[in-house]
N, C-alpha and C positions, 0 to 999 in steps of 0.2 A: 731711348725715345721711340725708336721704331719699332722696340718689341711692344712699347706700352700702346702704340696705336694700333698693332695687330692684336693686342688683347682686348681693346675696347670694341674693335670691330667684331670679334669672335664672341664677346659679351652681349652683343646686340642680336645675334643670330642663333646662339646656341639654344637648344631644345632639350626637355627632359626626356629620359634619364640624362642627367648632365655628365657623368663620368665616362658613359657609354659614348655619347655624342663628342666629348673631347678626345678620348681615345680614337675615335674613327677619323677626326681632323688631325690627328697625328701630335696631340699633345699628351705625353706620357709622363712627364715629371710632375712632382709634387708642388714645386714652386710656381709652374705656370698654372696649375689648377687653382692654387692659393689666389694668386692675382686676379685670374680672370673670374672666379667665384665671388672675390671682393667687390668687383665691377656689378656683378649680377645682383648681388644683395644690399649693394650701397653701402657698405661698413667692412671693416677688415674681419676677416673670417680665417679659421684655420681647419685642416682637414685631419681627421683622426688618423692613427697609425695603419688601421686596417682599410683606409681608403673608401670608407663607404658612410661616411657621416661628416657633415660641414657643420661647424659650431660658431658662434659668435666670439669674437677674439676677448670681446670686453667682458661680458657676463657669463660666457660658457653655455648660453641655451642652445640647443640643436636647432639648425635652420633648414637642414635638408638631410635625407636620409634615402640611400640606394643599394639594392642587393645586386650582387653579382649577375643575375639573370634580368635586370632593368626594372624591377619593381621600385617605385620611389614613394616618398611622403615628403611634403613640405610643410613647414611651420613658420607661423609669426607671433612675436612675443610683444606685451606691454609690461615691461619690467619683469616680475616672475609669473605673470600671467599669459597661459597660451591662449591666443585670439584667435587663430586660424590654423586650420590643417587640412590639407589638400591631398587627394589620391588620384592614381591614374585614370581611374574609370568617371572622374567628374564628380564624385563625391567629396563633401567638404563638412568641416565643423567650423563655427564661427561662434566666438564669444565676446560680449561687450561688458565692461566694467566700468563702475562710476569712479569718481575722485578718490573714493575711501577704499577702494580695491574690492567693493562689492559686486558681485554678479548681477547684472540687470536684465540680459538678454542672451539668449542661447538658440542658435540655428543650426540644424544638422540636415544635411542630404545624405541619406543612406540608400544605396541601390535605386536611386531616383526618387526615393520616398522623403518629402520635406518635413520637418518637424520644427515647430517654432515654440520657445519658451521665454516667458518674461517673469521679471521677480521686482519684489518691492525693496526697499532700502534695508530690510533686514533678511534678505535672500530667501523671502517666501514665495513661492511660485503662483503668480497670480494670473498667468494667461498660459494656455497650451493649444497648438493648433496642429492638427496632422491631416491631410487629404480633405479638407473640408469639414472634418471634425473640431470642434474646438469646447474650450472649457475657461471659464472666467471666475476668479476666485477674490475673495477679500478676507483680510486677517485684522484683528483689533490690535491694540497696542501691547498686548500680552503675547502676540504672535499665535493667537487661537483662530482657527477657522471659523468664520461668521457667515459666509456666503458662498456658495458656489452654483454655477449655472452652466448647463452643457448644452451643446447645439441640438441634442435630441429632445430637449425640452425637461429633462430631469433638472430640478431645482433643490438645493439644500439651504435654508435661511433661517437663521436664528437672530437676525439683527433687530427685529421689532418684536419677537416673541417673549411675551413675560410669563406666560403659563402653558405647560403641556399637563404635567401631574404637578406640579411645583414651579416656583419662581426660579428664573434663571440663577438668581443669586444662591437659592437653595441647592440648585443642582449642582452648581460650580463648589459648593461646600460639600456636598456628597460626593463628588468626583474626586475633591482633595483628600476627603477621608478615605475613600476606596485606594487612592494612590498611597497611602501611609501604611496599609497592610497588603498591598499587591505586590506579587513577585511571579515570575515566570514558573510553568507554564502559564501564560496571560489568559487566554481564551477558556480554558477549563477552570481555572481558579476564579474568574469573573461568573462562568456558568455555576459553580459551587456556591456563590454569595447570592445566587437567585436571578441574577440577570438573563434575559433572553438575547437572542443573536442581534436584534437592532440595538438594545440598549448597550450592549457588549461593544458593538461597531462605533456607536456614539463615543463611548469612554475611551476608547483606542484611539479613535479620531482625535480627541483633546490630548492624549497622551503624546501622539506623533506628529500633531499640529499639521495634520492633513486628514482629508477624508478616506478611510480605509474600509475593506471590504473584505468580510469574512467567507472564505470557501471551505469545504472539507470534502472527504471522499466517499460520503454515505451514497446509498444507492436507493433510488425510489422507483416505484412502480407507476404505471400510467394513471393512477387515481392519487398521485405524490403521497401515497403513504411510504414509510421508510421501510426497506427491505433490510437493509445492513446498517448499523450504526456506526458512525465515524470514527475512524481511528487516527486521522491526520487533519489537521486545521492549518490553512494557509490565510495570511494577511496579503493583501494587494493594495497598494497607494494609488487610488484611483485620480489623484491630481495630475497626472502625466501620462507616462506610458504603461500604466497599470501594471507596474513592476511587483513582483513578489519581494516582501520586506521581512517577512517573518514567518516561521515554521514551527509546529509543535506535533508531537503524537501522543497517543494515549498512555504510553509509557512514561509521559512526562519529559522525555526528551526535547529539546528546543534549540532553534538558532535563529541568528538575526542579522540583516545586512549591515556591513560595517557602518555605512552612512546613517543607520538610524540608531545605533547601539548606545549614542551619548544620552538618547531621549529615557533610557532607563534609569540615570540618575535621578529623575524626579520621583522615583519609587522610594519607599521608606525603608524597603530592606537594606540592611547594610551588607549583604553577601553578594550582591551584584557588582560586577567588575566596575571601576570606576571610568569615568568619560575617558574614551580614547580618542577623542575629536580631535585634539592637537596633533597628536602622533599621525593620526590618519591624514591629516591636512598637510603634514611634513611628507609623509610617504607620497602623496598625490603628486607631489611636484617634482618627485624623484622619478617616479616610474615613467614619464616621457624620455627621461635620459638613459633608462636602462635598455639594452640590446642582449639578444639571445647569442649564445645561452648565458642565463641569468646568474648562475652562483658566482662567476668570477667577478661579476659587476656588484654583487651583494656584497662581497668581501671588499673590493675597492671602494665602495661607498661607506665601509665600516658600520654596515646593517647587522645589529645582533643576530645571531643564530634563532633565537627564539621568535624573531619577527618574522623570519623567511615563509613561514606558511601564511603569515597574515598578508603578506605583500603579494604572493601567488594568488590568495583568494581575492585580493583587491584586482588583479589582473584578469583572472580567468571567471569571476563570479563567487559571491559569498556562500553559495550552497556547494561549492567544489570541495573535494576531500584531497588532501595532500599526503602522499606517502613518500617518506623520507628514510632511507637506511641509517642505521645507527653507526655501522661501521664506517670508517673514513679513510680517504685516500689522501696523502700529502702532496699538496700543491708545489710548484717550483720554489715558491717563496717560503715554504714552510709552513703554510696554511692548510688545515685538512678539509677535505670536501666529502660530503657523503658519495657513495658510490653511484647512486641514481636518485632521482626525485620523479615522480608519477603524479600528475595532477588529473582527477578524475571528477567529472562533472556529471550530476544528475540531470537528465532530460524531463522535464516536467510532463506528466501524464503518459509517460512511455514505459516505465519501470526500468529504463536502462541507465546505467552508470558507465560513462565513456571515457577513455582516455583523451585528455585534450593537450597534454604537454608532457613530453618525456625528455630529461637531460641526464647524461650521465658524466663522471670525473673526467673523462676523456675530451668533453666538450661536445660530442656528439648530442644533436636535439632533433626534435620533430614536435611541430605544432599542428593539430587537426582542427578542423572547422566541420561543423555539423548542421544538418537542417534542424532548427529548433522544435519543430513540430513532430518530425517523424524520428529522429536522431541519426538520419541516413548520412554517410560521410559524403561532404561536399568537394573538400579538398585538403590538402595539407602545405605545410613549408618547413624546409630543413636548410642546411647549410648552403644548398645549391638554389634556393629561391622558392617562390610558391610554385604548387601545381594543382591543378583540379582533376578530379577522376575521370574527366573526359579527354584528358592530355595524354601524351605518348605512353606507349606500351613500355618503354624503357622507364620512365618515371613510375608508372604504376608497379611494375615489377620491382624497383628498388625499394617501394613502400611495402610490398608483399614481405619482401626480403627482410625488412625491418622488422616486421610482426612476427617472422619465424625466429629471427635472432633473440627478439625480446621473450619468447616463449621458451625457448632453448636456455636462456639464461635463468629463466624462473625455474626450471625444472631441477631438481636436486636428485643425485644419484651416486651410489658408490658400488665399487665391485668387491665383493666378498669371496672367500674361499672357504666352501662347506665340505665339511670332512664328514664321510660316512663310516668311519671307523678302519683301522688299518692304514693301508697306503692308498684307498681311493678317496679323491676329493674332486670337486669341480668348481669352477667359477660361478658366481651367480651375481646378478644385478639387483640392488635395491634401489627402487625408484620412487620418488615423491613427486606426481604431477601437478602442475599449477592449478588444473581445474578440480584436482581431488587433494588439497593441502592437508585434510586431516589424517591421511592414511598412506603408509609405505607399501608397496608391491613389490614382490619378488619375481625374478625371471631367470630362466635358463638361457643359455645361449642361442639356442635354436628358436626359442619363442622370441627373442629379441629380433632375430633375424626375419622372421614370419611377419613383423610389424610392416615391413615395406610392402607387402602385398595383401596381408589378410587383417589388419587390425578392424575390429569389430567397433565402429564409430558410433556414439550415442548421443542423445539429446545434449547432455551437459558438455560434450567436447564441443558441439556446434555453439552452443549458448555461450561459453566461455568467450570465444572468438568473436562473436556478435556483442556482447556487451563490453567488452574490453577495448575493441579496436574498430567498431562500429561499421563493420562491413555487413552486407547481406549474407543470408543462410547459404546460398550457393557459392558465394566466394569464400565463406568461412570454411566450407568443406574442402574446398581446394587447399587452403593455407593450411588446414590442420593435416590434410594427408602430407604436405610437403614437410611440416613440422615432424610428424611421425617417422617419416623416412629418414630425414636427416639425422634425428635422435637415434633410430636404429643403428645407422651407420657409424655414429660416434661411439656409442656404447659397445658395438661389436667390434671395434677396432680394439678395445682394450681387453675383451675377452673371446676371442676367436674360438671356434669349435672346429 
């Protein structure tokens, strides 16, 4: 009874990060943590074996997460719907659902920037607000956009228009007929049918049930004359955050955001993949429960190997590229794991594809955050917690060492015996560098030794480090010098001269 009274008092004064605070108060055993946090959350909870997550004992939903460094996240749920998420800096996510489980309101504070979304009963977004900018939308019974007004005065309204060049009825029939023959690449195929940019935008707005805008990479002079023809086309959803939803290039290659993929099932071509809406919905519920390193959790949740790349793209963005080795290591339980996974993300308009997540079969991992406009590294997180580039020298040095280690692992070489006839022979190194993967180079022992002081560094060496690890050129040069020095030492040990 006395212990329960103590636990109740502690629950009233405890502050986040909870595990760190409890430890500082002298509570180190799992049982006391379970009981105190059950009082805090007003429901029975249990703590995972790695002592970093609090789960609802009834439905297994995560309620709280904390890293050894003190970073934390707080969650609230309504049945299987995440309704609230809070971060240490005061940012939060709030969602409201109706009695049928439909999302009707979504509010998000990100770095002090508040966004508000509201939805109708069919989950069409009917309101958006951010920093004084707002959008009001209206959809008909077929979930088709018929009205949209923005705070800057821009209005899209087809509620009462009977004719532009033809009646709405005829226009809808035309669009239905177009849908019957349309297939990706959407923009270029619509152009080939004789539709201009405005008409193509209207047709694709009907397809995706939201107002879309087409942009491309064409270059114009001061007189608005086209200097270079477009090679890439992008579609943006103008109904909310102006998010990119679709991409295609002049070679006919295309890609689409997973949340919009099911709209393609309206098209008449049978070679388009069937809707993945149900599977996506299932995985979206699982993702909040996953923790890094991800691969072991993928196996624990019995997620098929073929779906791993899709889930990584849902976590890190649909434009991310996943590199996963085909050779596998065997986990303790007899389950094979890829030797490593790399998630690369293209930063729009920078030409950079950067590493955002890395994980290997040993459970080592790192996740990196970049400025979305410049591609410059902001910070990273690993098993020791989050760190930002302005933080301690030790943490930054650890990150630089990780880059060097990764580059060394991606470098292939072998030591060969070269015979010149008779008894004279010498050892040479055949090396395939990650920045020149298309060719192998051979070096004699003294050449390798000279790398430590005389490597002729080129632009491709620097660009490789910048584009793959998100550091600036000055830092890339320092890292590359460290890499080539360590590679020289490693190879020289195997063929001394």
